[in-house]
C-alpha positions in Angstrom: 140.9 73.2 94.6 137.2 72.5 94.4 134.6 75.2 94.5 133.3 75.4 98.1 129.8 76.2 96.8 129.6 72.8 95.1 129.8 69.3 96.4 129.3 68.0 99.9 129.7 71.2 101.9 127.9 73.6 99.6 124.4 75.0 99.4 123.1 71.9 97.5 124.2 69.7 100.4 122.3 72.0 102.8 119.3 71.8 100.5 119.3 68.0 100.4 119.9 67.9 104.2 116.8 70.2 104.6 114.8 67.8 102.4 115.9 64.6 104.1 112.9 62.9 105.8 110.4 65.6 104.6 107.3 65.2 102.5 108.1 66.6 99.1 105.3 68.2 97.3 105.3 69.8 93.8 103.1 72.9 93.2 102.9 73.0 89.4 101.5 76.4 88.3 101.4 75.5 84.5 98.3 77.2 83.1 97.6 79.3 86.2 97.0 83.0 85.2 94.9 84.4 88.1 94.4 84.2 91.8 91.4 81.9 91.7 93.3 79.3 89.6 96.4 79.7 91.9 94.3 79.0 95.0 92.7 76.0 93.3 96.1 74.6 92.3 97.4 75.1 95.8 94.3 73.3 97.2 94.9 70.4 95.0 98.6 70.1 94.8 99.3 70.8 98.4 96.2 68.7 99.5 94.9 71.5 101.7 92.0 70.8 104.0 88.3 71.3 102.9 88.1 74.4 105.1 90.8 76.2 102.9 89.1 79.6 102.1 91.0 80.2 98.8 92.5 83.5 100.0 96.0 84.7 101.1 95.2 84.5 104.9 93.8 81.0 104.6 96.8 79.9 102.5 99.2 81.3 105.2 97.2 79.4 107.9 97.3 76.1 105.9 101.0 76.4 105.1 101.8 76.7 108.8 99.6 73.8 109.7 100.6 71.1 107.2 100.2 67.5 108.5 103.1 65.3 109.5 105.9 65.8 112.0 108.6 65.4 109.4 107.9 68.7 107.7 107.3 69.5 104.1 109.4 70.7 101.1 107.3 72.5 98.5 108.8 72.8 95.0 107.1 75.5 93.0 107.5 75.0 89.2 106.3 76.5 86.0 105.3 79.7 87.8 106.5 82.1 85.1 103.1 82.4 83.3 101.4 83.4 86.5 104.1 85.8 87.4 103.9 87.5 84.0 100.0 87.6 84.0 99.7 88.8 87.6 103.0 90.1 89.0 101.4 91.7 92.1 99.7 88.4 93.0 102.9 86.5 92.4 104.7 88.9 94.7 102.0 88.3 97.3 102.3 84.5 96.9 106.1 84.7 97.4 105.5 86.8 100.6 103.0 84.3 101.9 105.4 81.4 101.3 108.3 83.3 102.8 106.4 84.3 106.0 105.2 80.7 106.4 108.8 79.4 106.1 109.9 82.1 108.6 107.2 80.9 111.0 108.0 77.2 110.6 111.6 77.0 109.5 112.2 73.5 110.7 108.9 72.2 109.3 108.5 74.0 105.9 110.8 74.8 103.0 109.7 76.3 99.7 111.8 76.2 96.6 111.0 78.0 93.4 112.4 76.2 90.3 114.2 78.5 87.9 114.5 77.9 84.2 112.4 78.0 81.1 108.7 77.3 81.0 107.9 73.8 79.7 
């Protein structure tokens, strides 16, 4: 008997279904060790508008107003250095992403890639 958590009916299938037809954007946090660098990386990698104020509230506003009707899947990778350097800020970032997803569940998904730092 196959594992129900693998294959066509498992969580990975739900993940790929969630990603189908969405814009996929990678937020690569390699080298980010403080809030200013995190906000700059978000601005660049997520192609946030010029009015992005580089603070948590502005990030939340931008995440719930991303362009396109198809929605966006954000893959956050190489976040470990930032999380280690600024654990409180990393926690806040996760909360902002989570609240944005809760606000726009059909238009936004955020995945945090696990594994070793490159």
